[in-house]
Every structure is written in C-alpha cells, then in structure tokens.
C-alpha positions as CSV (number, residue, x, y, z in Angstrom):
1,X,-3.8,-18.1,-19.0
2,X,-7.5,-18.7,-18.5
3,X,-7.7,-20.9,-21.5
4,X,-4.1,-22.0,-21.9
5,X,-3.8,-25.7,-21.6
6,X,-0.1,-25.4,-22.2
7,X,0.4,-23.1,-19.2
8,X,-1.8,-25.3,-17.0
9,X,0.3,-28.3,-18.1
10,X,3.5,-26.6,-17.1
11,X,2.0,-25.6,-13.7
12,X,0.8,-29.1,-13.1
13,X,4.2,-30.6,-13.9
14,X,6.3,-28.1,-11.9
15,X,4.3,-26.9,-8.9
16,X,5.5,-29.6,-6.5
17,X,9.1,-28.9,-7.3
18,X,9.6,-25.3,-8.6
19,X,11.2,-23.1,-5.9
20,X,8.6,-20.4,-6.4
21,X,5.6,-22.6,-5.9
22,X,7.2,-24.4,-3.0
23,X,7.9,-21.2,-1.2
24,X,4.4,-19.8,-1.8
25,X,2.9,-23.0,-0.5
26,X,5.3,-22.9,2.5
27,X,4.0,-19.4,3.4
28,X,0.4,-20.5,3.2
29,X,1.0,-23.6,5.3
30,X,3.0,-21.6,7.9
31,X,0.1,-19.1,8.1
32,X,-2.5,-21.8,8.8
33,X,-0.2,-23.6,11.3
34,X,0.3,-20.4,13.2
35,X,-3.3,-19.4,13.1
36,X,-5.0,-22.7,13.9
37,X,-4.3,-25.6,16.3
38,X,-6.7,-28.0,14.6
39,X,-6.2,-29.5,11.1
40,X,-9.9,-30.1,10.8
41,X,-10.5,-26.5,9.7
42,X,-12.4,-25.9,6.5
43,X,-10.3,-24.4,3.7
44,X,-11.3,-23.0,0.4
45,X,-8.7,-22.6,-2.4
46,X,-10.3,-20.0,-4.6
47,X,-8.9,-20.2,-8.1
48,X,-7.0,-23.4,-7.2
49,X,-5.3,-23.9,-10.6
50,X,-4.1,-27.4,-11.0
51,X,-4.4,-28.3,-7.3
52,X,-0.8,-28.2,-6.1
53,X,-1.6,-26.2,-3.0
54,X,-4.6,-28.3,-2.2
55,X,-2.4,-31.4,-2.4
56,X,0.3,-29.9,-0.2
57,X,-2.3,-29.0,2.5
58,X,-3.7,-32.5,2.3
59,X,-0.3,-34.0,2.6
60,X,0.2,-32.0,5.8
61,X,-3.0,-33.3,7.3
62,X,-5.6,-30.7,6.3
63,X,-8.3,-33.0,5.0
64,X,-11.2,-30.5,4.8
65,X,-10.0,-28.7,1.7
66,X,-12.2,-27.6,-1.2
67,X,-11.3,-25.8,-4.4
68,X,-12.6,-24.3,-7.6
69,X,-11.2,-22.8,-10.8
70,X,-12.6,-21.0,-13.8
71,X,-10.8,-23.4,-16.2
72,X,-12.5,-26.8,-16.7
73,X,-9.1,-28.1,-17.8
74,X,-7.3,-26.9,-14.6
75,X,-10.2,-28.2,-12.4
76,X,-9.9,-31.6,-14.0
77,X,-6.2,-31.7,-13.3
78,X,-6.7,-30.6,-9.8
79,X,-9.4,-33.2,-9.2
80,X,-7.1,-36.0,-10.6
81,X,-4.3,-34.8,-8.4
82,X,-6.2,-34.4,-5.1
83,X,-9.1,-36.9,-5.4
84,X,-11.4,-34.1,-4.4
85,X,-14.3,-32.7,-6.3
86,X,-13.1,-29.4,-7.8
87,X,-15.9,-27.1,-9.0
88,X,-15.7,-25.0,-12.2
89,X,-16.5,-21.5,-11.1
90,X,-15.2,-18.0,-11.5
91,X,-14.4,-15.8,-8.5
92,X,-17.6,-13.8,-9.0
93,X,-19.8,-16.9,-8.7
94,X,-18.3,-18.2,-5.4
95,X,-20.5,-16.2,-3.1
96,X,-23.6,-17.7,-4.7
97,X,-22.3,-21.2,-4.7
98,X,-21.0,-21.5,-1.1
99,X,-22.9,-20.6,2.1
100,X,-21.9,-17.6,4.1
101,X,-19.4,-18.2,6.9
102,X,-18.5,-21.6,5.6
103,X,-14.7,-21.5,5.8
104,X,-12.0,-21.0,8.4
105,X,-9.5,-20.1,5.7
106,X,-9.8,-18.8,2.2
107,X,-6.7,-18.7,-0.1
108,X,-6.6,-16.8,-3.3
109,X,-3.2,-17.0,-5.0
110,X,-2.4,-15.0,-8.1
111,X,-6.0,-14.8,-9.4
112,X,-7.2,-11.3,-8.4
113,X,-5.2,-9.6,-11.2
114,X,-7.9,-10.7,-13.6
115,X,-10.4,-8.5,-11.8
116,X,-11.0,-4.9,-12.7
117,X,-10.2,-2.4,-9.9
118,X,-13.8,-1.2,-9.8
119,X,-15.0,-4.7,-9.2
120,X,-12.4,-5.8,-6.7
121,X,-13.9,-4.4,-3.5
122,X,-17.2,-6.2,-4.2
123,X,-15.5,-9.5,-5.0
124,X,-13.2,-9.2,-1.9
125,X,-16.3,-8.5,0.3
126,X,-18.0,-11.6,-1.1
127,X,-15.0,-13.8,-0.3
128,X,-14.9,-12.2,3.2
129,X,-18.6,-13.1,3.6
130,X,-17.7,-16.8,3.1
131,X,-15.2,-16.6,6.0
132,X,-16.1,-17.6,9.5
133,X,-15.5,-15.2,12.4
134,X,-11.9,-16.0,13.6
135,X,-10.9,-17.0,10.0
136,X,-8.2,-15.8,7.8
137,X,-8.0,-14.6,4.1
138,X,-4.7,-15.3,2.4
139,X,-3.9,-13.5,-0.9
140,X,-0.8,-13.5,-3.2
141,X,-0.5,-11.0,-6.0
142,X,2.2,-10.0,-8.5
143,X,4.0,-6.9,-7.2
144,X,5.6,-3.8,-8.7
145,X,5.3,-2.9,-12.3
146,X,9.1,-2.9,-12.7
147,X,9.0,-6.7,-12.4
148,X,6.7,-7.1,-15.5
149,X,8.0,-9.1,-18.4
150,X,7.2,-11.9,-20.8
151,X,5.7,-13.8,-17.9
152,X,3.0,-11.2,-17.5
153,X,2.1,-11.4,-21.2
154,X,2.0,-15.2,-21.2
155,X,-0.3,-15.6,-18.1
156,X,-2.3,-12.4,-18.8
157,X,-1.3,-10.3,-15.8
158,X,-3.2,-7.1,-16.2
159,X,-1.3,-5.2,-13.5
160,X,1.0,-5.5,-10.6
161,X,0.4,-4.4,-7.1
162,X,1.8,-2.6,-4.0
163,X,0.2,-3.1,-0.6
164,X,-0.7,0.6,-0.4
165,X,-2.6,0.3,-3.7
166,X,-4.4,-2.9,-2.5
167,X,-5.2,-1.3,0.8
168,X,-6.7,1.7,-0.9
169,X,-8.8,-0.2,-3.4
170,X,-9.9,-2.9,-0.8
171,X,-10.9,-0.3,1.8
172,X,-14.3,-1.2,3.2
173,X,-14.2,-4.8,2.0
174,X,-13.2,-6.1,5.4
175,X,-15.3,-4.2,7.9
176,X,-14.5,-6.4,10.9
177,X,-10.9,-7.3,10.1
178,X,-8.9,-7.6,13.3
179,X,-5.5,-7.2,11.7
180,X,-3.6,-7.6,8.4
181,X,0.0,-8.3,7.6
182,X,1.9,-8.3,4.3
183,X,5.3,-9.0,2.9
184,X,7.0,-8.8,-0.5
185,X,8.9,-11.8,-1.7
186,X,11.3,-13.1,-3.0
187,X,13.4,-10.3,-1.5
188,X,17.0,-11.6,-2.0
189,X,16.4,-12.7,-5.5
190,X,14.8,-9.4,-6.5
191,X,17.9,-8.1,-8.4
192,X,18.1,-11.3,-10.5
193,X,14.4,-11.3,-11.3
194,X,14.5,-7.6,-12.1
195,X,17.4,-8.0,-14.5
196,X,15.7,-11.0,-16.2
197,X,12.4,-9.2,-16.6
198,X,14.1,-6.1,-17.9
199,X,15.8,-8.2,-20.6
200,X,12.5,-9.8,-21.4
201,X,10.9,-6.3,-21.9
202,X,13.8,-5.3,-24.1
203,X,13.4,-8.4,-26.3
204,X,9.7,-7.7,-26.7
205,X,10.5,-4.2,-27.9
206,X,13.3,-5.4,-30.2
207,X,11.4,-8.4,-31.6
208,X,7.6,-7.8,-31.2
209,X,6.9,-11.2,-32.8
210,X,9.2,-13.1,-30.5
211,X,7.9,-16.2,-28.8
212,X,6.3,-15.3,-25.4
213,X,6.7,-17.9,-22.6
214,X,6.0,-17.8,-18.9
215,X,8.6,-18.3,-16.2
216,X,6.9,-21.5,-15.1
217,X,9.9,-23.6,-16.0
218,X,12.0,-25.9,-13.7
219,X,15.6,-24.7,-13.7
220,X,18.6,-27.1,-13.1
221,X,18.0,-29.0,-9.9
222,X,21.0,-27.5,-8.1
223,X,19.9,-23.9,-9.0
224,X,16.3,-24.7,-8.1
225,X,17.4,-25.9,-4.6
226,X,19.6,-22.8,-4.1
227,X,16.7,-20.5,-5.0
228,X,14.3,-22.4,-2.8
229,X,16.6,-22.4,0.3
230,X,17.5,-18.7,-0.2
231,X,13.9,-17.6,-0.4
232,X,12.9,-19.8,2.5
233,X,15.8,-18.4,4.6
234,X,14.9,-14.8,3.9
235,X,11.6,-15.2,5.8
236,X,13.7,-15.4,9.0
237,X,15.4,-12.0,8.4
238,X,14.4,-9.6,11.1
239,X,13.4,-6.6,9.0
240,X,10.6,-5.8,6.6
241,X,10.9,-7.0,3.0
242,X,10.2,-3.8,1.0
243,X,10.6,-5.2,-2.5
244,X,9.9,-8.4,-4.3
245,X,8.0,-9.6,-7.4
246,X,5.1,-11.0,-5.3
247,X,3.0,-9.6,-2.5
248,X,1.7,-11.9,0.2
249,X,-1.2,-10.6,2.3
250,X,-2.9,-12.2,5.4
251,X,-6.1,-10.7,6.8
252,X,-7.5,-11.9,10.1
253,X,-11.2,-11.8,10.9
C-alpha cells in the first residue's frame, strides 16, 4: 500500500464513514479524553495516512495535532483534508525530525506491520523517546493470522499480531511505562470476518491470478450502521475481548 494511490483514494473517500475507521477513531478519541482533561495537548499521528484521524481529533477540539506519512500522495491528501502541514517521513526518520519529549500522545495505527521484527524494538523506543512524561502511546495492529486474506495482500500486511507476541518483541522499548492495556476488536463480528477472509484465501488458492482488492469499501448504509453500532456497543461488554481482527494497545508513560 505504500505506493498505491488507488488504496489511498479509497481510504480518503471512506474513512469518515466506514464502520471500521469510525470505531478505530472512537477508540483513540476515548483514550485521549479519558487520559487528558485539556484539549491543548500535543498529538502526533505517526503514519497518518490520508488524515482522517487528524481531522476527527480536530473536529473534537484537539487543535495541536501533527502528522506524517511515508507516502507523498497520502500526505498531500491529509494536508488538504486538515489544513495542517503533513510531513513526508517514514517511521524510522521520526526520531531525528522531532525533538525528544515533544508530544503528550503519539498514535500509530496499522503501520508497524511494515517493520521487521528485529527493527521494531528500536523504532518503538524512538517513538517512546518523543513522548513526554505522563504521555500515552496508542497502537493498532492487524491481529491473528487466521484473519488474513486478500486484504492483507492488497495493503501489504506482512504479519498479524497477538499481544503476547508484541509484548515479547517490544520488551525493553518502554523502560518507564506505568501501565499498558490492550483489547482485540471487533469481537462480535469476528465470525463474519473470519468466514469472509477464509473464503478470500480459498479464492486465492483456486484462482491465483484473481483480482486482489482490500476490504476498504463502504457497504450498504444500513449494514454499515449496524456494523458500527454493534462494534461500538461491544466496548461496553464487561469481559475481556479475546479475539478480533485488530489489536488496540495503549501504553502509559
């Protein structure tokens, strides 16, 4: 996806409406609202894509938001959407571009799967170094290999994660972390997603030359609303969510 204008166009057109993006942005927003009383905090969206999360945060009153992305095309779309300067950087360059302890919150959604396991602890430590004491690092990752499918091929997902694997690889990157929480999501839609991705894998085996497309498509509006409300409601369920196609991690400094 790093160079796919088509995928970035789809993201740009759907991320304010698609149930998955809306729920992800809800989770980020809720994390920040629960963590900070002020909306003057400094926020970095690391690998911001086409700027949908930045725009959502700004709409909620968080004005001190910065972002960067490795794709000049995505950065230009994000800049048009937000009116903010969006830098063209890869994740490995961020620590040299920004001053240490510059941000109260750093968000890195669905970008770390581009990084090799051996390089990930160093990169996470560099992001951590950009965080102020009392800050928070928010990460979303694709979860569980059984949820892989055409989407993974289309957006170049190299691997999927569990929290135990992340915790093992990232060990030592957050030496002064106070706490960390995680959840898998969407939980209630997992059977539907699992069956859809299984069918995608079967199609790829049966027709190796079949067209490969991502799941970044807006479903019928009624279905999109049902998926959104169901996934939003599940966050209120009083038990751990042990499965889902995404992994949402919050680490407090």
